[in-house]
C-alpha positions as CSV (number, residue, x, y, z in Angstrom):
1,M,-37.2,27.7,-26.1
2,R,-34.0,25.8,-25.2
3,L,-30.8,27.6,-24.4
4,T,-27.7,27.7,-22.2
5,A,-27.1,30.1,-19.3
6,Y,-23.5,30.5,-18.0
7,R,-21.9,31.6,-14.7
8,K,-18.2,32.5,-14.5
9,A,-16.3,31.6,-11.3
10,H,-12.7,31.5,-10.1
11,F,-10.5,29.6,-7.7
12,N,-6.8,29.3,-7.0
13,A,-5.1,26.0,-6.2
14,A,-1.8,24.2,-6.2
15,H,-1.1,20.7,-7.6
16,R,1.5,18.3,-8.8
17,L,1.2,16.1,-11.8
18,Y,2.8,12.9,-10.7
19,R,2.2,9.1,-10.8
20,P,3.7,7.3,-7.8
21,D,4.0,4.1,-9.8
22,W,6.3,5.8,-12.3
23,S,10.0,6.5,-11.9
24,D,11.1,10.1,-11.2
25,E,12.6,10.1,-14.7
26,K,9.4,9.1,-16.4
27,N,7.3,11.6,-14.3
28,E,9.8,14.4,-15.3
29,K,9.6,13.3,-19.0
30,I,5.8,13.2,-19.1
31,F,4.8,16.1,-16.8
32,G,7.9,18.4,-17.0
33,K,7.8,21.4,-14.7
34,C,4.2,20.4,-13.6
35,N,5.9,17.5,-11.7
36,N,7.6,19.9,-9.3
37,P,7.7,18.0,-5.9
38,H,7.1,21.2,-4.1
39,F,3.9,21.8,-6.2
40,H,2.9,24.8,-8.3
41,G,-0.3,26.8,-8.6
42,H,-2.8,28.2,-11.0
43,N,-5.5,30.8,-11.1
44,Y,-8.3,28.7,-12.5
45,D,-11.2,30.4,-14.3
46,M,-14.3,28.5,-15.2
47,E,-17.5,28.9,-17.1
48,I,-20.4,26.7,-15.9
49,G,-23.1,26.2,-18.5
50,V,-26.6,25.0,-17.7
51,S,-28.9,24.0,-20.7
52,G,-32.6,23.3,-20.8
53,E,-36.0,24.8,-21.5
54,V,-36.9,28.3,-20.4
55,D,-39.9,28.4,-18.1
56,P,-42.6,30.3,-19.9
57,E,-44.0,31.6,-16.6
58,T,-40.8,33.1,-15.2
59,G,-38.7,33.6,-18.3
60,Y,-35.8,31.8,-16.5
61,L,-33.9,28.8,-17.6
62,I,-32.6,28.6,-14.0
63,D,-32.3,31.2,-11.3
64,L,-28.6,32.0,-11.5
65,K,-28.5,32.6,-7.8
66,I,-29.1,28.8,-7.4
67,L,-26.2,28.1,-9.7
68,K,-24.0,30.7,-7.9
69,D,-24.7,29.0,-4.6
70,I,-23.9,25.5,-5.9
71,I,-20.7,26.7,-7.4
72,K,-19.7,28.4,-4.2
73,S,-20.4,25.4,-2.0
74,E,-19.3,22.6,-4.3
75,V,-16.3,24.2,-6.1
76,E,-15.0,27.4,-4.6
77,D,-15.2,26.3,-0.9
78,A,-13.9,22.8,-1.8
79,L,-11.0,23.8,-4.1
80,D,-10.0,27.5,-3.5
81,H,-6.5,27.9,-1.9
82,K,-6.1,24.2,-1.5
83,N,-3.3,21.8,-2.5
84,L,-5.4,19.5,-4.7
85,N,-3.2,16.5,-4.2
86,E,-3.1,16.7,-0.5
87,E,-6.4,18.3,0.6
88,V,-9.1,17.3,-1.9
89,P,-10.3,13.7,-1.5
90,E,-11.2,13.3,-5.2
91,F,-7.5,13.6,-6.1
92,K,-6.2,10.9,-3.8
93,E,-6.6,8.6,-6.8
94,L,-6.8,11.0,-9.7
95,I,-3.9,13.1,-11.1
96,P,-5.2,16.7,-10.8
97,T,-4.9,17.5,-14.5
98,A,-7.2,20.2,-15.9
99,E,-9.1,17.3,-17.5
100,H,-9.7,15.6,-14.1
101,I,-10.4,18.8,-12.3
102,A,-13.2,19.6,-14.9
103,F,-14.5,16.1,-14.4
104,V,-14.6,16.4,-10.6
105,I,-16.3,19.9,-10.8
106,Y,-18.9,18.5,-13.2
107,N,-19.8,15.6,-10.9
108,K,-19.9,17.8,-7.8
109,I,-22.3,20.4,-9.5
110,K,-24.4,17.7,-11.3
111,A,-25.1,16.0,-8.0
112,K,-26.7,19.2,-6.7
113,L,-28.4,20.4,-9.9
114,D,-31.9,19.5,-11.0
115,P,-31.6,16.5,-13.3
116,K,-33.7,18.2,-16.0
117,Y,-30.6,20.4,-16.9
118,D,-27.7,19.5,-19.0
119,L,-24.3,20.7,-17.7
120,E,-21.0,21.7,-19.1
121,V,-17.8,22.8,-17.4
122,K,-15.2,24.9,-19.2
123,L,-12.1,25.2,-17.0
124,Y,-9.2,27.5,-17.8
125,E,-5.9,26.5,-16.3
126,T,-4.3,29.5,-18.0
127,P,-5.8,32.1,-20.3
128,R,-4.7,30.0,-23.3
129,N,-5.2,26.4,-22.0
130,F,-8.6,25.1,-21.2
131,V,-10.8,22.0,-21.3
132,L,-14.5,21.5,-21.8
133,Y,-16.4,18.6,-20.2
134,K,-20.0,17.9,-20.9
135,G,-20.5,14.6,-19.1
136,E,-19.7,12.4,-22.1
């Protein structure tokens, strides 16, 4: 039996959407209020999905405690209450858009997860705005 198990998690972080190689006018036009030079924050919610075959002996796809611990160490500890632009190494070269944040989260979790699993990251920047990344 193949299925997907999910774990919800949360973190708060500040960011600024900005390209230093663009003029202030172009940054303002493209990124609007998200280009605030004093940064702005979000309460990010995420759903981490792990897909694979259920172990017939245990009835588990994955022990969700393992997933919880990976999310805690790789995402919550790394991103919660941080200025993504200034404190998170992955965003020294990437603009911390929701798309890039989901990509970074995916790669951090995937590196710690048994390769037999497929992974997806659904990241909510607001209750109405979210992205889904499946490693494609």
